[in-house]
C-alpha positions in Angstrom: 114.1 113.7 195.2 112.8 110.3 196.3 113.5 107.4 193.9 110.2 105.7 194.7 109.1 103.5 191.8 105.5 104.6 192.4 105.9 108.2 191.2 105.5 107.3 187.5 101.8 108.5 187.4 102.8 112.1 188.1 103.7 112.6 184.4 100.3 111.4 183.2 99.7 109.5 180.0 99.3 110.0 176.3 97.8 108.0 173.4 100.1 105.7 171.3 97.6 104.9 168.6 94.6 103.4 170.5 96.8 102.5 173.5 96.9 104.9 176.4 100.4 104.7 177.9 102.1 106.4 180.8 104.7 109.0 179.7 107.6 107.3 181.3 108.2 103.8 179.8 111.2 101.5 179.5 113.6 101.1 176.6 115.0 97.6 176.7 118.0 98.0 174.3 120.5 98.1 177.1 119.5 94.7 178.5 121.8 93.1 175.8 125.5 92.8 176.2 128.1 95.4 175.4 127.3 97.4 172.2 123.8 95.9 172.2 125.3 92.5 171.2 125.2 89.2 172.9 123.7 88.2 176.3 123.4 90.5 179.3 126.1 90.7 181.9 123.6 89.7 184.6 120.7 87.7 183.3 118.8 87.7 186.6 119.1 91.4 187.0 117.9 92.0 183.5 114.8 89.9 184.1 114.4 91.7 187.5 114.5 95.1 185.8 111.7 94.2 183.3 109.5 92.9 186.1 110.2 95.8 188.4 109.3 98.3 185.6 105.9 96.6 185.0 105.3 96.3 188.7 105.9 100.0 189.0 103.2 100.8 186.4 105.3 101.0 183.2 103.0 100.0 180.3 105.1 100.9 177.3 108.3 98.9 176.6 110.4 99.6 173.5 112.4 96.9 171.9 113.8 95.5 168.6 114.6 92.1 167.2 118.2 93.2 166.4 118.9 94.1 170.0 121.2 91.2 170.8 120.1 90.1 168.2 117.0 88.2 169.6 118.3 88.4 173.1 116.2 91.4 174.4 112.9 90.1 172.9 113.6 86.7 174.5 114.2 88.4 177.9 111.0 90.3 177.6 109.1 87.1 176.9 110.7 85.2 179.7 110.1 88.0 182.3 106.7 89.2 181.4 104.8 86.6 179.3 101.8 86.3 179.6 101.7 90.0 179.2 99.5 92.5 181.2 96.5 93.4 179.0 97.6 97.1 179.0 101.2 96.6 178.1 102.1 98.2 174.8 105.1 96.6 173.3 106.6 98.7 170.5 109.4 97.4 168.3 111.3 98.5 165.2 112.5 97.1 161.9 114.9 98.1 159.2 118.2 96.8 160.6 119.9 93.5 161.4 123.2 92.5 163.1 126.0 90.7 161.3 128.1 87.9 163.0 130.5 90.5 164.4 127.8 92.7 165.9 127.8 95.2 163.0 124.5 96.9 162.2 123.3 96.4 158.6 120.4 97.5 156.6 117.4 95.1 156.4 114.9 97.5 155.0 113.6 96.2 151.7 109.8 95.9 151.9 109.9 92.1 152.2 112.6 92.3 154.8 110.5 94.7 156.9 107.7 92.1 156.8 110.2 89.4 157.9 111.4 91.7 160.7 107.9 92.2 162.0 107.2 88.4 161.9 110.4 87.7 163.7 109.5 90.1 166.5 106.1 88.5 166.9 107.6 85.0 167.1 110.3 85.9 169.7 108.0 88.0 171.8 105.2 85.3 171.7 102.4 87.6 170.5 100.1 87.8 167.5 100.1 91.6 167.3 102.3 94.5 168.5 101.1 97.9 169.7 103.3 99.6 167.1 106.4 99.0 164.9 108.7 101.8 163.9 110.2 101.8 160.5 113.8 102.8 161.2 115.5 104.6 158.4 119.1 103.6 158.0 120.4 105.2 154.8 119.7 109.0 155.3 118.1 109.2 151.9 115.4 111.8 151.1 111.8 110.6 150.9 110.9 109.1 147.6 109.7 106.0 145.9 111.8 103.7 148.1 110.4 105.2 151.3 106.9 104.9 149.8 107.4 101.2 149.2 108.8 100.6 152.7 105.7 102.5 154.1 103.4 100.3 152.1 104.9 97.2 153.6 104.3 98.7 157.1 100.7 99.7 156.2 100.0 96.2 154.9 101.2 94.6 158.1 98.9 97.0 160.1 95.9 96.2 157.8 96.5 92.6 158.1 96.5 92.8 161.9 100.1 92.2 162.7 100.6 95.6 164.3 98.2 98.2 165.7 100.1 101.2 164.4 102.8 102.4 162.1 105.6 104.3 163.6 108.8 106.0 162.3 112.3 106.3 163.6 115.4 108.4 162.6 113.4 110.5 160.2 113.2 114.1 158.9 110.2 116.3 159.0 109.9 115.7 155.2 109.7 111.9 155.8 107.0 112.5 158.4 105.0 114.8 156.2 105.2 112.4 153.3 104.1 109.5 155.5 101.2 111.4 156.8 99.9 111.9 153.3 99.5 108.2 153.1 98.6 106.9 156.5 98.2 107.7 160.2 101.5 107.6 162.2 101.1 106.7 165.8 104.6 107.5 167.1 108.0 108.9 166.0 111.3 107.9 167.6 114.2 110.3 167.0 117.4 111.4 168.7 116.4 114.4 170.8 117.6 115.6 174.2 118.6 118.8 175.9 122.1 118.8 174.4 121.0 117.7 170.9 117.8 119.4 169.6 118.4 118.9 165.8 115.1 117.1 165.5 113.2 120.1 166.9 111.2 120.4 163.6 110.2 116.8 163.8 109.2 117.2 167.5 107.2 120.3 166.7 105.4 118.6 163.9 104.5 115.6 166.1 103.2 118.0 168.8 101.0 119.9 166.3 99.6 116.6 164.9 99.2 114.9 168.3 101.7 112.1 167.5 103.6 110.5 170.3 107.3 111.4 170.2 109.7 109.0 171.9 113.1 110.5 172.1 116.0 108.1 172.1 119.2 108.8 174.1 117.1 111.1 176.3 120.1 111.8 178.6 122.5 112.6 175.7 126.2 113.1 176.0 128.2 113.0 179.2 129.1 116.6 178.8 125.5 117.6 179.3 125.3 115.6 182.6 128.3 117.6 183.8 127.1 121.0 182.8 127.2 123.5 185.6 123.6 124.7 184.9 122.2 121.1 184.9 124.1 120.4 188.1 122.9 123.5 189.8 119.3 123.0 188.7 119.4 119.4 190.0 120.7 120.4 193.3 118.1 123.1 193.7 115.3 120.7 192.8 116.6 117.8 194.9 117.2 115.6 191.7 120.0 114.1 189.8 121.3 115.7 186.6 119.9 112.8 184.5 116.5 113.3 186.2 116.6 117.0 185.3 117.3 116.1 181.7 114.4 113.7 181.5 112.1 116.2 183.3 113.0 118.8 180.6 111.8 116.5 177.9 108.5 115.7 179.8 108.1 119.4 180.3 108.4 120.2 176.6 105.0 118.9 175.6 102.5 116.2 176.7 103.1 114.0 173.6 106.6 113.1 174.8 107.0 109.5 175.9 110.2 108.7 177.6 111.8 105.2 177.1 115.0 105.5 179.2 117.0 102.3 179.4 119.1 100.7 182.1 120.5 97.4 183.3 119.8 97.9 187.0 116.8 98.2 189.3 118.4 101.0 191.2 118.9 103.1 188.0 115.3 102.2 186.9 113.9 103.7 190.1 115.9 106.9 189.5 114.6 107.1 185.9 110.9 106.6 186.9 111.2 109.2 189.6 112.0 111.8 186.9 108.2 111.8 186.3 107.6 113.6 189.6 110.1 116.4 189.0 108.5 119.8 188.0 110.6 122.3 186.4 109.9 125.9 187.3 110.3 129.0 185.2 113.7 129.7 186.5 114.9 126.2 185.6 113.4 126.4 182.0 115.1 129.8 181.4 118.5 128.7 182.8 118.5 125.5 180.8 117.4 127.3 177.6 120.3 129.7 178.0 122.8 126.8 178.6 121.4 124.8 175.7 119.9 126.9 173.0 117.8 125.2 170.5 
């Protein structure tokens, strides 16, 4: 499979709220240092990756203020500002980093508002395409979730964000949110080897909500799976491309946001948009990785 950067349109596009974005985007998390903490190993390459992605047609970039912290948003601004008119920047709130790089909750309603405003300031924008409320505590939906959601809705109604998104949620959370507001996107762990969010995925598909799976490649064991390797060889692709193609093949509302620190790997990720799974590949992968 060619790794041309210009095969991205093959996968089409899908609405993210009122933004129409290509189905292969870019997740900027890995631009930070090790463990998503501190500066990148190669700053020039990090800036080059961002510019190459947009030059290739990517118009959906996923980020967060706590990546670094601050580091990734500042890289995005340096590389891409002033931003293309069609570039949808999506961030998330609900967490912060401590001095040692640990991830801590920052998800009280007022803290969510602070997180949104920090994202706007570091990215140099007045408004974001969407912000995901990332749940950190694993609690069931209830009064606390409703209060968090109200903070997000208020930010949207005041013009700070175009759409409310959710991350790391259950189907119960999503249903409860939909009783109160529109949800433009959901970002959950989901890949060929880990399909525990299948019920959330199915609900998003039924409701026409964009679904952005994080860790789309999944565990290393999946990349080394004999069925994945054989399918990749037959289709002229890499195992990682097959796993991304599997996600794109699941439903049109899937928006990929694979991350990388190198332009070479970026090209490989974007080329996954041009890989078409056939019935034999679908059946073999379903057998190797049952839902």
